[in-house]
N, C-alpha and C positions, 0 to 999 in steps of 0.2 A: 504493499500499499504506500502510495505516495503523496497521501493527502497533507500531509505536515508541510512538506518542500513547495507543493504546489499553492497551498493555500496563503503562504507566507509571501510569496513572490506576487509583485503588482503587475496587473496587466489588463488596464483598462480599456473600453472597445477602441480600435485604432491604434493600440500602444502594445500589443500581445508578446511582442519578439523575446521578451525574458523567459516568458512561460513556453513559448514554442521551442526556444533552444535547450531548455533544461528537459524537455520531452524527448527532445530528437537525441539528445547526448545519451539517454538512457535506454532508447529502441532501436536504434538505427543498426547495430550489429543481430537484432532478432526478427528482422524483416528481410523479404526478398526485394523491395524497391522501395523507395520514397522519395517525396520532392516536396517543394514549397513553390507555390503557385505565386503568381501575380498579385493576388489580393492579399496574401500571407498565409493561407491556408497549409497545413501541413497534412499531406497525405503520404500513408505508409500501407504498403500491400502484403499480406501473408498470403501465399497462394494454396488453393485447396484442389478438389478435384473438378473444379469448373463447373459445378451442378448449378451456381447463379453467381451474379456479382452483387455482393451486399456492401452498403456503406453502413459502418458503425460510427456514429457522429457524438462528438461533445465539443462544445464550445469552449475556446482558451479565454474569453474575455469576462470583465466583471465591470460591475456598475461602478461609476466613481464620479470625477468632476474634472473641471477644466477652468483656468483662469481665463477671466475676460475683462478685469480692470485692477490696474496697480493703483490705490489709492493715496493720497497726500499723506497719509498718516503711516503709511507703510503696510497697511494692510491691503488683503486681497478680496476683490468680487470674483464669485464662480456661478458656475452653471453645471446641473447634473449632466452626466452622461449616460444615458440609461435611466431605468424606473428607480429613483429613490425618493422617499418621503421626506422632505426637510426636517420632520419631527424626529427623524432617527439620526440626523446630523448634530444637533446642536451639542456642543461641549465635547465632540469625539475629535481624539488625535488624527492627524492625516500625516502624508508625506509627499511633498510637491517633488517632483521629478525623481521620485525613489530615492532622496537626498534630504531634502530640507524639511524638519518635522514642524508642524504647526498645529494648532488648535481651532475648529470652528466655532466662532464666538457669537454671541446673542446678549441683548441687553439684559443685564442681572435683574431678578425678581424684583428685589428692592428699588427699583427705578420704573418698574413697568406699573402702568395703571390697569387700564383693561386689557393689555396686550397679551397676557397670559391666555385670556380666554379664546384667542384667535390662532390659527395654525400660521404660523411664520410662512413668508414667501423667500425664496432664497435670495432675493435681493434684499432681504433684512439681515442675512447672516454674512457674516466676514470670517476670513483665513487669516488667523494672528502667527506669524512665524517670527517674532521678535523683532522684525525691522522696526526703526523709529522714522523712517521719511521715504517717499517715493524714490529718492535718487540712490537711498540704499538697496531698497528691494529690488530696484531696476538692474541691479549689478548682477542680482542670482536667478530671477525669475522673470520669464517674459510672458507675453498673452498667449494663450493657447497651450500653456504646460499643462501636463496631467496631474492629476492629485488623487491619491488612492486613501483608503482607510488603512491607519496603522493598528493592526491586530495581530497577536502572537496567537498560534495554535496551539491547544490545550486538551488534555484527556482526562476525563473525571469519571473513572469506573467503565461502565459501556458506552460513555457519550463522549463526543469531541466538539469542541468549540473553536471558530475560526471565523475568518472572513472567507468571502468568495467561492464558499462550497458549490456555488451555483456559478460557474460549473466544474469547478475543480474537481468535484466527487465522480463527476462523470469521466473528466480526462483521467483521474486515477484508475478507475475501472477498465477503460481500454488499455492503460498501461500495463495493467496486471495481466490482462488478456494476452497481450504480446509478450510481455515478460515470462510468462508460465506456458507460454508456447500452445496455445490453445489447438487443437485440431477440429478441421471441418471440411465438409464437402463442398463448402462455398469458397470463393474466392473473396478475402475478406480485406476491404479496405477501409482502413483506419482515419476517420478524418477529424482532425483537432482543427477545428474553423474558427473565423475570427468574426467580430461585429455580430453576434446573435442579438446583445442586448440592444442594439440600435435599429432593429429591423431586420433580423434573420438572413444578413446578407452574404455571410461566408458561404453558406450552405447551397445558396443559388449557382454559385461559381463551381463549387465541387459536383453537383448534379451534371452540369454542362461536361465536364471532362470525363466522368466515370460513365455515365450512363447505366446506373445500376438497375439489376431486378426489383430490389426493395432495399429500403434503409431502417435502420434502428436508431433513434435518437436517446442517448444516455444523460439524464439531468438529476438536478436536485430541485425538487418541487416543493412547493410550500405544505407545511404541515397542518397549522391552523389549530391544534390542540392546546392553546393557550390556555391558561388558567382562568380568564375572563371570559371566554366563548363555550357557548353551550354545544354541546356534542354535535347536535344535527348541524351546526355550522362548520364543522372540522371537515377540509379536504381530506388530510390523511392523518397517521398518528404514528408517531415515534414508537418503534418496537414492534411493530406489525407485518415488517418485511417491504420489500420493493413496493412500490407504487404501480400500478398497470392504468394507462389513461384508455378511456374508450373514446371520448370525446373533449376537445377543448376548442377554445375560440379561433376559429378561421380553419378548422380541420376536424372531420369525422375520420377517427384512426381506422385503417384498413382490417376488416375483420378476421381476415385470415390470419394476418399477424397476430391480432388481439387475442384470438382464440387459441392458437398456438402456444404463444407464452402462457395463457391460464391453463393449459394441458399440460405442458411441461412442468410448471410450477405444482401442479396436483399430484401428477404422477411420480415426483420426487420428493414430494412433502415439504416443498420449500413454501414457507410462510410468504403471504402477500396480500396487497390489498388493493381494492379499486379507488383509484383517485374521484371523490365524489363533488368536486366543484370543477366547473369547466372554465373559469377565468384563466388568463395567461395563454401563451402559445409557446411552441417550441420550433427547432429545426424540422420536425416532422412537417408540419404545415408547409415550409418553404420547399422541401421535396415534392410533396403532392402536387404543388402548384407549379413547378417546374415545366418547362416545355415538353419533358418526358413522361410527366405524370406518375411521380415515382411512388409506389405505394410505401407506407412508412408507418413504424410503430413507435412507441415511448415506453422506456423503464426509468423510473425515477428513484432516487433516496429522499425520503421525506426528511425536510430540514425546517425547524423552527426559525423565522425570522429572516428568512432570506431578504436579499437586497438591503441589508442593513451591515453595522461595524460587526456584529456578532451574530452567527448562525450556529445552530445545533441539531446535531445528527445523533443518531444509535448506532453503534459501531456494528452492531449485529444487522440492521438494515445493510449497512454496506457490504456486510459480508454475503449476505442472502442476495444481493443484487447481483453481486459477481457470479455466484454458484447460479444463478438463474440464467445469465446470460451464457455462461461457460457451457451447461448443458443444452441450451437451446441450441447455440451453434454446432454443438457436436452433434445432435440429434439431425440438425438440417432439414426440419419437418415441411418446410414450405418449397414446392416445386418452382 
């Protein structure tokens, strides 16, 4: 499992090269062929028996921010890259360009009147990195620089916490399949794709190159089993196994793939659950909407608090996600 190393790397959409380079270094001697396309996707092939060409997809990028203005007092204005709620950003530690530490600041509570009753806008927040003037800040930071949450990976019993599990969890699963030399009748194209969080962009380019028979997207998906939410509002639950999606926004999952994943899980007594809310999208939708109309499915690791500085997963869910993927590929149930 490479979740710790992957989680602690910074790779906001459009700036994924450090994550891509780490993965390539680990897998390059375990695959038959690899390349990096013009968009920045890393694609690695493990040849099978040619029964079908299958894309196994996980996205390299994470949500984050970008500097949009350097203020006279040396602070920075910024905007989100991907879907981030400003409420999860207040007071959090960040890194600019993977080097400069800062804090996202908001007006102190005792200086507020009715402000605390309102959701702040990103224009109300500033990054404070210790500079005292615009001139000083401009020597180190420029407009368009990337900003990432600064969070260390931690394991507590059967749980892991860290940033960017969406989708470094999926990347780690694909790496495990490669490193452990999964065998399949399929020709397996492992696609570590860019810019999923800003419009499922990388997957479209991969589909054009591979023209696969079908695809599987590996994700970390929202759990929703927060203490304050009633059970009927949960999307998934930590500890109940990988989540299988039958429908999400912009795509109805291909029934052959969905049913086959369910059958493999049941036959091998692998705990699994259905994702019960359809909000959100994945690269599966992009593959399905490509010019080739690629049938696609989704296997996800449930994760609390995604798109925030700290997410939580159950490590048994991770292990069962890997096991389901491995057995599915070995069985190769889809013609």
